[in-house]
C-alpha positions in Angstrom: 54.1 49.5 -42.3 53.0 47.0 -40.2 52.8 43.0 -41.2 49.5 41.8 -41.9 50.3 38.4 -41.4 51.8 39.6 -37.6 48.1 40.9 -36.9 46.6 37.4 -37.9 48.9 35.9 -35.0 48.0 38.7 -32.6 44.1 38.0 -33.9 44.5 34.3 -32.7 46.5 35.0 -29.5 43.4 37.5 -28.3 40.9 34.6 -29.6 42.4 32.2 -27.5 44.0 33.6 -24.6 47.4 32.1 -25.2 50.4 32.0 -27.1 50.7 28.1 -26.8 47.0 27.7 -27.8 47.5 29.9 -30.7 50.5 28.3 -32.3 48.7 25.1 -31.2 45.9 26.5 -34.3 48.1 27.7 -36.2 50.6 24.8 -36.3 53.8 27.0 -35.4 55.5 26.5 -32.5 54.8 28.3 -29.7 58.2 30.6 -29.8 57.7 31.5 -33.4 54.4 33.1 -32.5 56.1 34.7 -29.5 58.6 36.1 -31.8 56.0 37.4 -34.5 54.3 39.1 -31.6 57.5 40.9 -30.4 58.2 42.2 -33.8 54.9 43.4 -34.0 55.5 45.1 -30.7 58.6 46.9 -32.0 56.8 47.9 -35.3 54.1 50.0 -33.3 56.9 50.7 -30.2 54.0 49.6 -27.4 53.4 46.3 -25.7 50.3 44.6 -27.3 50.0 41.7 -24.3 50.4 41.3 -21.0 50.9 38.0 -19.1 47.4 37.0 -17.5 47.5 34.2 -15.2 48.5 31.1 -17.5 47.8 33.2 -20.6 47.8 36.7 -22.1 45.6 39.4 -22.6 45.7 42.5 -24.7 46.7 46.0 -23.6 44.6 48.6 -25.0 47.2 48.9 -27.8 46.5 45.3 -28.8 42.6 45.7 -28.7 42.6 48.9 -30.9 45.0 47.0 -33.2 43.2 43.5 -33.5 39.7 45.7 -34.0 41.9 47.3 -37.3 43.3 43.9 -38.1 39.6 42.4 -38.6 38.6 45.7 -40.5 41.2 45.4 -43.1 40.9 41.5 -43.4 36.9 42.0 -43.8 37.4 45.0 -46.4 39.9 43.0 -48.1 37.4 39.7 -48.1 34.4 41.8 -49.2 37.2 43.1 -52.2 38.0 39.6 -53.2 34.2 38.8 -53.4 33.2 41.5 -55.5 36.0 41.2 -58.0 34.9 37.4 -58.3 31.3 38.5 -58.4 31.8 41.0 -61.3 33.9 38.5 -62.9 31.4 35.4 -61.9 32.9 32.1 -63.1 35.3 33.2 -65.9 38.3 34.1 -63.5 39.0 33.3 -59.5 40.4 30.9 -57.6 40.0 28.7 -54.6 43.0 27.2 -52.5 42.0 23.9 -51.2 42.7 22.4 -48.0 42.1 18.5 -48.2 42.9 15.2 -45.9 44.2 12.3 -48.0 41.8 10.0 -48.6 39.2 12.8 -49.5 42.0 14.1 -52.0 42.2 10.8 -53.7 38.1 10.0 -53.2 36.2 13.2 -53.5 38.7 15.9 -55.3 39.7 14.8 -58.6 35.7 14.3 -59.7 34.9 17.8 -57.8 37.7 19.2 -60.0 36.4 17.8 -62.9 33.8 18.8 -62.9 34.5 22.2 -61.8 36.5 22.5 -65.4 33.5 21.8 -67.1 31.9 24.0 -65.4 34.1 27.1 -65.1 37.2 26.4 -66.9 38.9 30.1 -65.9 38.5 29.1 -61.9 42.0 28.1 -60.5 42.5 25.5 -57.9 45.4 25.0 -55.8 45.7 22.2 -53.3 47.5 21.4 -49.7 47.0 18.2 -49.0 46.6 18.2 -44.8 45.1 16.3 -42.2 41.9 18.3 -40.7 44.2 20.0 -38.0 46.5 21.9 -39.9 44.2 22.3 -42.8 42.0 24.1 -40.3 45.0 26.1 -38.9 45.3 27.3 -43.0 41.5 28.2 -42.9 41.7 30.1 -40.3 45.1 32.0 -40.8 43.7 33.2 -44.5 46.0 30.6 -46.0 42.9 28.7 -47.8 39.4 29.2 -49.0 38.2 25.8 -48.1 39.0 23.1 -45.8 37.7 19.3 -46.3 38.1 17.6 -42.9 36.6 15.0 -40.9 35.7 14.4 -37.1 34.6 11.3 -35.1 31.7 11.7 -32.6 33.4 12.3 -29.1 35.8 14.1 -30.6 36.3 17.8 -29.9 34.1 19.4 -32.3 35.5 21.6 -35.5 35.3 25.0 -36.7 33.8 27.7 -34.6 31.7 30.9 -34.7 34.0 32.3 -37.8 33.8 28.9 -39.9 30.8 27.6 -41.6 30.4 23.7 -42.1 28.9 22.0 -45.1 28.6 18.6 -44.6 29.7 16.1 -47.4 29.3 12.9 -46.1 28.7 10.3 -43.5 31.7 7.5 -44.0 31.0 4.2 -42.0 34.2 2.7 -40.4 34.7 -1.1 -41.1 36.7 -4.1 -39.4 39.3 -5.4 -41.6 40.6 -9.0 -40.8 42.4 -11.4 -42.7 40.4 -13.5 -44.7 41.5 -16.5 -42.7 40.7 -14.9 -39.4 37.5 -17.1 -37.3 35.3 -14.0 -37.0 35.5 -13.8 -40.8 33.5 -17.1 -41.6 30.1 -17.3 -42.6 29.3 -18.8 -38.8 30.6 -15.4 -37.5 28.3 -13.2 -39.6 26.2 -10.8 -37.1 27.6 -12.2 -34.2 31.3 -10.7 -33.4 31.5 -7.9 -31.3 34.8 -5.4 -30.9 35.4 -7.3 -27.7 35.9 -10.4 -29.1 39.1 -8.5 -31.0 40.6 -7.8 -27.4 43.8 -10.3 -27.9 44.4 -9.1 -31.4 47.0 -7.1 -32.2 46.1 -4.1 -34.4 47.4 -1.8 -37.2 46.1 2.0 -37.2 45.5 4.8 -39.4 45.8 8.4 -39.0 46.3 10.3 -35.4 42.7 10.9 -35.3 41.6 8.0 -37.0 43.8 6.1 -34.3 41.9 8.5 -31.6 38.9 7.1 -32.7 39.7 3.5 -32.9 41.1 4.0 -28.4 37.6 5.1 -27.8 35.8 2.6 -29.4 37.9 -0.2 -27.6 37.8 1.6 -24.2 34.1 1.1 -24.8 34.0 -2.5 -25.7 36.2 -2.7 -22.1 40.0 -2.8 -24.1 42.5 -0.9 -24.7 44.3 -2.3 -28.1 47.7 -3.7 -28.5 48.6 -1.6 -31.5 52.1 -2.7 -33.2 51.8 -0.8 -36.6 50.8 2.9 -37.2 50.8 4.4 -40.5 48.7 6.9 -42.7 49.1 4.5 -45.6 45.9 3.2 -46.2 47.2 0.5 -48.7 50.1 -0.8 -45.9 47.3 -1.0 -43.4 45.4 -3.5 -46.0 48.4 -5.3 -47.0 49.8 -6.0 -43.1 45.9 -7.3 -42.2 46.0 -9.4 -46.0 49.1 -10.9 -44.8 47.6 -11.8 -41.2 49.9 -9.5 -39.2 47.5 -7.5 -37.9 43.3 -6.6 -37.9 42.0 -3.1 -38.4 39.6 -0.6 -38.9 39.3 1.2 -41.9 36.9 3.9 -43.8 34.8 3.3 -46.3 36.3 5.7 -48.7 39.8 4.3 -48.1 38.3 0.8 -49.0 36.7 2.5 -52.0 39.8 3.5 -53.2 41.8 0.7 -52.8 40.6 -3.4 -51.8 43.2 -5.6 -50.7 43.0 -9.0 -51.7 42.6 -11.7 -49.2 40.9 -8.9 -46.8 37.3 -9.8 -44.9 35.0 -6.8 -44.1 32.2 -8.2 -41.4 30.2 -5.9 -40.6 30.7 -4.0 -36.8 28.4 -1.5 -36.1 30.8 -0.7 -32.8 33.2 1.4 -34.8 30.5 4.1 -36.2 31.4 6.6 -38.9 32.8 9.7 -39.5 31.7 12.8 -40.7 33.2 14.2 -44.3 32.7 18.1 -44.2 33.7 20.6 -46.0 34.8 24.1 -43.9 34.6 27.7 -44.9 34.6 31.0 -43.5 31.4 32.4 -42.4 29.6 34.7 -44.7 29.0 35.3 -48.3 31.0 32.7 -50.5 32.9 33.8 -53.3 31.3 32.4 -56.5 34.5 30.2 -57.0 34.3 28.7 -53.9 30.6 28.3 -53.9 30.9 26.3 -57.0 33.8 24.2 -56.1 31.4 23.6 -52.9 28.4 22.1 -55.0 31.2 20.1 -57.1 32.6 18.3 -54.0 28.5 17.2 -52.7 28.1 15.8 -55.8 31.2 13.9 -56.0 30.5 12.7 -52.5 27.0 11.5 -53.8 28.6 9.4 -56.3 31.5 8.2 -54.5 28.6 7.3 -51.5 26.7 5.5 -53.9 29.7 3.7 -55.7 31.3 2.5 -52.5 30.4 -2.2 -52.4 33.2 -4.6 -51.8 32.0 -7.9 -52.8 34.7 -9.4 -50.9 34.0 -10.1 -47.1 30.4 -8.7 -47.5 29.4 -5.6 -49.0 30.6 -2.3 -47.8 27.2 0.1 -47.4 28.0 3.5 -48.7 27.6 6.2 -46.6 24.3 8.3 -47.6 25.5 12.0 -48.5 24.0 14.7 -46.0 22.2 17.7 -47.3 22.8 21.0 -46.0 
């Protein structure tokens, strides 16, 4: 009996034309993908892929199998949607992959709203950075992924996914309160280039990439001494005078360390917070959670105000 999970992997190899690219998209190792394809070929008794240049392409048998895998997955999704539609919101489940800041800032309010609206819907959460969340969504392991992206970075999603924008999250400069650029006299005059000689702390890989791009546009490469996904640790490093940093508004809304100054610095831009779901008809439970996430994002955006070191304007909600 053919393994549908391996069929999904073959479909990803076919879509990307490379074992390595499929492994990256699915957060697997390349040997693991090769192993699954080899097992699948053993099950069907014929080659499914052949090397082509630096990648691979499907054999005729591979093309037929991928077509049937997509048909089976489509029928399974349609069956789940029909069952959920019959049950309404009295039953159902949503599997969500959410990046850490949104898991703390948006998801609790969204889940509380969903519980009041549809107490029979079960939600499970996997905390994951955007690349891992997207891989899980494409592999069918979750129903919804909450991600963020920065301008200039490669786009997320694709033709098989639909984006539902939640909010635009401003990135703020965080300085020690005693820093010269935190003085009232410097308000509105600071630029990113003024911080070229500073020691920096940075967050996750995507946030670090955005910081590097912004600093390169300002004419320098930041000296990053501290790299941690823990935004509270980053804030404490800055408050102790050990570094400067750039932090998204959602992170600062969750925790604002005393001893920080937050001068506005438009050079740092914003990040886009979105929910991604498979293209097509949404199961009622998924649609309901998307509605609650949108409401939670709007409320959180309106509540982001940080008095010490200046006000942080909340990210305006984005409607679709």
